[in-house]
C-alpha positions as CSV (number, residue, x, y, z in Angstrom):
1,X,-119.3,-41.5,-41.4
2,X,-118.9,-39.3,-38.3
3,X,-122.6,-38.8,-38.4
4,X,-122.9,-42.2,-36.9
5,X,-120.9,-41.1,-33.9
6,X,-123.2,-38.1,-33.4
7,X,-126.3,-40.2,-33.8
8,X,-125.1,-42.5,-31.0
9,X,-123.6,-40.0,-28.6
10,X,-125.1,-36.6,-29.5
11,X,-123.1,-33.5,-28.8
12,X,-121.7,-34.6,-25.4
13,X,-118.1,-35.7,-25.0
14,X,-119.0,-39.3,-24.2
15,X,-117.4,-41.4,-21.5
16,X,-117.6,-45.1,-22.4
17,X,-117.1,-47.7,-19.6
18,X,-115.8,-51.2,-20.2
19,X,-117.7,-54.3,-19.2
20,X,-114.8,-56.8,-19.3
21,X,-116.2,-60.3,-19.6
22,X,-114.6,-63.2,-17.9
23,X,-112.5,-65.5,-20.0
24,X,-114.7,-67.2,-22.5
25,X,-115.0,-71.0,-23.3
26,X,-112.0,-72.2,-25.3
27,X,-109.6,-69.6,-23.9
28,X,-106.9,-70.7,-21.4
29,X,-108.2,-68.6,-18.5
30,X,-111.8,-69.8,-18.7
31,X,-113.3,-70.8,-15.4
32,X,-115.3,-73.9,-16.3
33,X,-116.7,-74.2,-12.8
34,X,-118.4,-70.8,-13.0
35,X,-119.6,-71.6,-16.5
36,X,-121.8,-69.4,-18.6
37,X,-124.1,-68.4,-15.7
38,X,-121.0,-67.1,-13.9
39,X,-120.0,-65.0,-16.9
40,X,-123.5,-63.5,-17.1
41,X,-123.7,-62.8,-13.3
42,X,-120.3,-61.0,-13.2
43,X,-121.1,-58.9,-16.2
44,X,-124.5,-58.0,-14.8
45,X,-123.0,-56.7,-11.6
46,X,-120.5,-54.6,-13.5
47,X,-123.1,-53.3,-15.9
48,X,-125.4,-52.3,-13.0
49,X,-122.6,-50.4,-11.3
50,X,-121.6,-48.5,-14.4
51,X,-125.1,-47.5,-15.3
52,X,-125.9,-46.4,-11.8
53,X,-122.7,-44.2,-11.9
54,X,-124.1,-42.4,-15.0
55,X,-121.7,-43.4,-17.8
56,X,-122.8,-42.4,-21.3
57,X,-122.3,-45.8,-22.8
58,X,-120.8,-49.2,-22.1
59,X,-118.7,-51.5,-24.2
60,X,-118.5,-55.3,-23.8
61,X,-115.1,-56.8,-24.5
62,X,-113.2,-60.1,-24.2
63,X,-110.2,-58.6,-22.5
64,X,-109.6,-61.8,-20.5
65,X,-109.2,-64.0,-23.5
66,X,-105.4,-64.0,-23.3
67,X,-103.3,-64.8,-25.2
68,X,-105.1,-62.7,-27.8
69,X,-105.9,-63.8,-31.4
70,X,-106.4,-62.1,-34.7
71,X,-108.8,-64.9,-36.0
72,X,-111.1,-65.4,-33.0
73,X,-112.8,-68.8,-32.4
74,X,-116.4,-68.8,-33.3
75,X,-117.3,-70.0,-29.8
76,X,-115.9,-66.7,-28.4
77,X,-118.1,-64.5,-30.5
78,X,-121.1,-66.8,-29.9
79,X,-120.6,-66.7,-26.2
80,X,-120.3,-62.9,-26.1
81,X,-123.6,-62.7,-28.1
82,X,-125.2,-65.1,-25.5
83,X,-124.0,-63.0,-22.5
84,X,-125.1,-59.7,-24.1
85,X,-128.5,-61.3,-25.0
86,X,-129.0,-62.4,-21.4
87,X,-128.3,-58.8,-20.3
88,X,-130.1,-57.0,-23.1
89,X,-133.2,-56.1,-21.1
90,X,-131.0,-54.5,-18.4
91,X,-129.0,-52.3,-20.7
92,X,-130.3,-48.7,-20.6
93,X,-127.5,-46.8,-22.4
94,X,-125.9,-47.2,-25.9
95,X,-123.6,-50.2,-26.0
96,X,-120.7,-51.3,-28.1
97,X,-118.7,-54.4,-28.6
98,X,-115.0,-55.3,-29.1
99,X,-113.8,-58.8,-30.0
100,X,-110.1,-58.6,-29.6
101,X,-108.4,-58.4,-32.1
102,X,-110.8,-59.4,-34.9
103,X,-112.7,-56.7,-36.8
104,X,-114.9,-59.2,-38.7
105,X,-116.0,-60.9,-35.4
106,X,-116.7,-57.5,-33.9
107,X,-118.9,-56.6,-36.9
108,X,-120.7,-59.9,-36.6
109,X,-121.3,-59.5,-32.9
110,X,-122.6,-56.0,-33.3
111,X,-125.0,-57.2,-36.0
112,X,-126.2,-60.1,-33.8
113,X,-126.8,-58.0,-30.7
114,X,-127.9,-54.6,-32.0
115,X,-124.8,-52.8,-30.7
116,X,-124.5,-49.2,-31.6
117,X,-120.7,-49.1,-32.1
118,X,-117.5,-51.2,-32.2
119,X,-113.9,-50.5,-31.4
120,X,-111.1,-52.1,-33.3
121,X,-107.7,-51.9,-35.0
122,X,-108.6,-51.5,-38.7
123,X,-105.6,-49.7,-40.3
124,X,-101.8,-49.9,-40.2
125,X,-99.1,-52.6,-40.0
126,X,-97.6,-53.6,-36.7
127,X,-95.1,-55.9,-35.0
128,X,-97.1,-57.2,-32.1
129,X,-97.1,-59.8,-29.2
130,X,-99.5,-61.8,-31.4
131,X,-97.2,-61.7,-34.5
132,X,-97.4,-59.6,-37.7
133,X,-100.6,-57.5,-37.6
134,X,-102.2,-56.4,-40.9
135,X,-105.8,-55.4,-40.5
136,X,-108.1,-54.8,-43.5
137,X,-110.4,-51.9,-43.0
138,X,-111.9,-52.2,-46.5
139,X,-113.0,-55.8,-45.9
140,X,-114.4,-55.0,-42.4
141,X,-116.4,-52.0,-43.4
142,X,-117.8,-53.8,-46.5
143,X,-118.8,-56.7,-44.2
144,X,-120.6,-54.2,-41.9
145,X,-122.6,-52.9,-44.8
146,X,-123.4,-56.4,-46.1
147,X,-124.8,-57.1,-42.6
148,X,-127.2,-54.2,-43.0
149,X,-125.5,-52.1,-40.3
150,X,-124.3,-49.0,-42.2
151,X,-125.6,-47.1,-39.1
152,X,-123.0,-48.9,-36.9
153,X,-120.4,-46.4,-35.6
154,X,-116.9,-47.7,-36.1
155,X,-114.2,-46.4,-33.7
156,X,-110.7,-46.8,-35.2
157,X,-107.9,-47.4,-32.7
158,X,-104.9,-46.0,-34.6
159,X,-102.2,-46.7,-32.0
160,X,-102.5,-50.4,-31.2
161,X,-101.7,-51.8,-27.8
162,X,-99.3,-54.6,-27.4
163,X,-97.7,-53.6,-30.7
164,X,-95.3,-51.2,-32.5
165,X,-96.2,-49.5,-35.7
166,X,-94.0,-50.4,-38.6
167,X,-95.2,-47.2,-40.4
168,X,-92.6,-44.5,-40.0
169,X,-95.1,-41.6,-40.3
170,X,-96.0,-39.7,-37.2
171,X,-99.1,-40.8,-35.3
172,X,-100.9,-37.7,-36.4
173,X,-100.2,-38.4,-40.0
174,X,-101.3,-42.0,-39.7
175,X,-104.5,-40.9,-38.1
176,X,-105.1,-38.2,-40.8
177,X,-104.5,-40.8,-43.5
178,X,-106.9,-43.3,-41.9
179,X,-109.6,-40.7,-41.9
180,X,-109.0,-39.9,-45.6
181,X,-108.8,-43.6,-46.7
182,X,-111.2,-45.3,-44.4
183,X,-113.6,-42.6,-43.1
184,X,-113.9,-43.8,-39.4
185,X,-116.6,-42.4,-37.2
186,X,-114.0,-41.7,-34.5
187,X,-110.3,-42.1,-33.9
188,X,-108.9,-43.6,-30.7
189,X,-105.5,-42.9,-29.2
190,X,-104.0,-45.5,-26.9
191,X,-101.1,-46.2,-24.6
192,X,-98.8,-49.2,-25.0
193,X,-101.0,-51.7,-23.1
194,X,-104.4,-51.9,-21.4
195,X,-104.6,-49.5,-18.5
196,X,-101.6,-47.4,-19.7
197,X,-102.4,-43.8,-20.7
198,X,-101.9,-42.3,-24.1
199,X,-99.4,-39.5,-24.0
200,X,-101.1,-36.1,-23.9
201,X,-98.8,-35.0,-26.7
202,X,-100.2,-37.8,-28.8
203,X,-103.8,-36.8,-28.1
204,X,-103.0,-33.2,-28.8
205,X,-101.3,-33.9,-32.1
206,X,-104.0,-36.2,-33.4
207,X,-106.8,-33.7,-32.4
208,X,-104.9,-30.9,-34.1
209,X,-104.6,-32.9,-37.3
210,X,-108.3,-34.0,-37.1
211,X,-110.3,-31.0,-36.0
212,X,-113.5,-32.3,-37.6
213,X,-113.3,-35.9,-36.5
214,X,-114.1,-37.1,-33.0
215,X,-110.8,-38.1,-31.2
216,X,-111.1,-40.2,-28.0
217,X,-108.5,-41.3,-25.4
218,X,-108.7,-45.1,-25.4
219,X,-106.7,-46.4,-22.5
220,X,-105.4,-45.4,-19.1
221,X,-107.7,-42.5,-18.3
222,X,-107.8,-42.0,-14.5
223,X,-109.6,-40.0,-11.9
224,X,-106.8,-37.5,-11.7
225,X,-106.3,-37.2,-15.4
226,X,-109.8,-37.3,-16.9
227,X,-110.4,-33.6,-16.6
228,X,-107.2,-32.8,-18.6
229,X,-108.0,-35.5,-21.1
230,X,-111.5,-34.1,-21.8
231,X,-110.2,-30.7,-22.4
232,X,-108.3,-32.1,-25.4
233,X,-110.2,-35.2,-26.5
234,X,-113.8,-35.6,-27.6
235,X,-114.4,-38.3,-25.1
236,X,-112.8,-41.3,-23.6
237,X,-113.0,-45.1,-22.9
238,X,-112.3,-46.2,-19.4
239,X,-112.0,-49.6,-17.8
240,X,-109.2,-50.3,-15.3
241,X,-109.6,-47.1,-13.3
242,X,-113.1,-48.2,-12.4
243,X,-112.1,-51.5,-10.9
244,X,-111.5,-52.5,-7.3
245,X,-108.0,-51.2,-6.5
246,X,-107.7,-49.9,-10.1
247,X,-106.7,-53.3,-11.3
248,X,-108.0,-54.4,-14.8
249,X,-109.0,-58.0,-13.8
250,X,-111.1,-57.0,-10.7
251,X,-114.8,-56.3,-10.6
252,X,-116.1,-52.7,-11.0
253,X,-116.0,-50.7,-7.8
254,X,-119.3,-48.8,-7.6
255,X,-117.7,-46.0,-5.5
256,X,-114.8,-45.5,-7.9
257,X,-117.2,-45.5,-10.9
258,X,-119.5,-43.0,-9.3
259,X,-116.5,-40.7,-8.3
260,X,-115.1,-40.9,-11.9
261,X,-118.4,-39.7,-13.3
262,X,-118.7,-37.0,-10.7
263,X,-115.4,-35.6,-11.9
264,X,-116.6,-35.9,-15.6
265,X,-119.9,-34.0,-14.9
266,X,-117.9,-31.3,-13.1
267,X,-115.5,-31.0,-16.1
268,X,-118.4,-31.0,-18.6
269,X,-120.1,-28.3,-16.6
270,X,-123.0,-29.9,-14.8
């Protein structure tokens, strides 16, 4: 399946920027006064800033739908599809989607919007802030194929945020097993929560165990660490570092975004 990753991102170590949507209808933090038009307007500003900065891809996520769910309300997925549909003509780079923390909804949203990739927790067993976490990769991948999207790149996050793995194997062994049993297009390594960096030792151990599988840093990559991260990892996903004052819930800061990609281009050699 790693061929899907190459078909989306080519040979470059991709840097994927997050478009964090505002809280969606039905979630506690939703701003009913701003409504759907407000969600679209805010996402459009972030999208424009990220594309102008030169990111290789963007990913739309419902990071603000706290507290998170495993079985996401249909309205959340439908609203994300609506927002992406409103922005579709403005998207000039490959885009992905992530409906936290529901692989089936992420697959459905990708099929509805034409997304090139998804990110999700698909393997493992965890004790989490949301309760016992037992994703089903077999069900999700079969659903993807039933939706006619065997071309969809699936990025497996093997170190879940907001959770502790109940599996006693090392992270590298869990990642290696996930590749054997579930054939992901890429493996992601995360920190403990959104905006917190994965340990470099974790990135190094997973990459050493998976030399032929793309391994990306999933959280907490910053301006002063991205060069080191890209020397080990095959790419990264970044969100909080690009925001005003580096805070996850703020809007994208065009200057921070541009400076981040300047460092990336220098690291990648041009």
